[in-house]
C-alpha positions as CSV (number, residue, x, y, z in Angstrom):
1,X,0.0,0.0,0.0
2,X,1.4,3.4,-0.9
3,X,0.2,6.9,0.0
4,X,1.3,9.7,-2.2
5,X,-0.6,12.9,-1.5
6,X,0.7,15.0,-4.3
7,X,3.2,14.7,-7.2
8,X,5.4,17.6,-6.3
9,X,9.1,17.1,-6.3
10,X,9.4,18.9,-2.9
11,X,7.3,16.2,-1.2
12,X,8.6,14.6,2.0
13,X,9.3,10.9,1.4
14,X,9.4,8.9,4.6
15,X,11.4,6.2,2.8
16,X,14.1,8.7,1.7
17,X,14.3,10.1,5.2
18,X,14.7,6.7,6.8
19,X,17.3,5.7,4.2
20,X,19.3,8.8,4.9
21,X,19.0,8.6,8.6
22,X,19.8,4.9,9.0
23,X,22.7,5.1,6.5
24,X,24.2,8.1,8.4
25,X,23.9,10.5,5.5
26,X,23.4,13.3,7.9
27,X,23.1,16.3,5.6
28,X,20.5,14.6,3.4
29,X,18.6,13.4,6.4
30,X,18.6,16.9,7.9
31,X,17.3,18.4,4.6
32,X,14.5,15.8,4.6
33,X,13.6,16.6,8.2
34,X,13.5,20.3,7.3
35,X,11.0,19.4,4.5
36,X,8.9,17.4,7.0
37,X,8.8,20.3,9.5
38,X,8.0,22.8,6.8
39,X,5.2,20.5,5.5
40,X,3.7,20.1,9.0
41,X,3.9,23.9,9.5
42,X,2.2,24.6,6.1
43,X,-0.5,22.0,6.7
44,X,-1.3,22.8,10.3
45,X,0.2,19.5,11.5
46,X,-1.5,17.3,8.9
47,X,0.5,14.8,6.8
48,X,-2.2,14.6,4.1
49,X,-0.6,16.7,1.4
50,X,3.0,16.7,0.2
51,X,3.8,13.5,2.1
52,X,4.6,10.1,0.6
53,X,5.0,6.7,2.4
54,X,4.8,3.1,1.5
55,X,2.9,1.0,3.9
56,X,2.7,-2.8,4.2
57,X,-0.7,-4.3,3.4
58,X,-0.5,-6.0,6.8
59,X,-0.9,-2.7,8.7
60,X,-4.5,-2.2,9.9
61,X,-6.0,1.2,8.8
62,X,-6.7,2.0,12.5
63,X,-3.0,1.7,13.2
64,X,-1.8,3.7,10.2
65,X,-1.2,7.0,11.9
66,X,0.6,5.4,14.8
67,X,2.7,3.3,12.4
68,X,3.8,6.4,10.4
69,X,4.6,8.5,13.4
70,X,6.6,5.7,15.0
71,X,8.7,5.4,11.9
72,X,9.3,9.1,11.8
73,X,10.3,9.2,15.5
74,X,12.6,6.3,15.1
75,X,14.4,7.9,12.2
76,X,14.7,11.2,14.0
77,X,16.0,9.4,17.1
78,X,18.6,7.6,15.0
79,X,19.7,10.8,13.4
80,X,20.0,12.9,16.6
81,X,21.5,10.2,18.7
82,X,24.4,9.6,16.3
83,X,27.5,11.3,17.9
84,X,28.8,12.2,14.5
85,X,25.7,14.1,13.6
86,X,26.5,17.8,13.0
87,X,24.9,20.2,10.7
88,X,27.2,22.1,8.4
89,X,26.6,25.8,7.6
90,X,24.9,24.6,4.5
91,X,22.5,22.5,6.6
92,X,21.1,25.6,8.3
93,X,20.3,27.3,5.0
């Protein structure tokens, strides 16, 4: 099951963010996280537009939001807990 809310190139992709965070590609992960935060701000906390995620067909629809938020939190925790995580000057821009 896949949820793609819009076809814009500036969408936040949970799979991309997880890949960058778990593979310790800090700059790319930080840029994806900035996209997510901007998306949440623009959509008043909603992940319905500009957000894409692939979900297993085994996930119950009632657990969907919890599943997605758990994946986001796990990737953020992985990124921020890495002792080598530092944002460059470019990462702040």
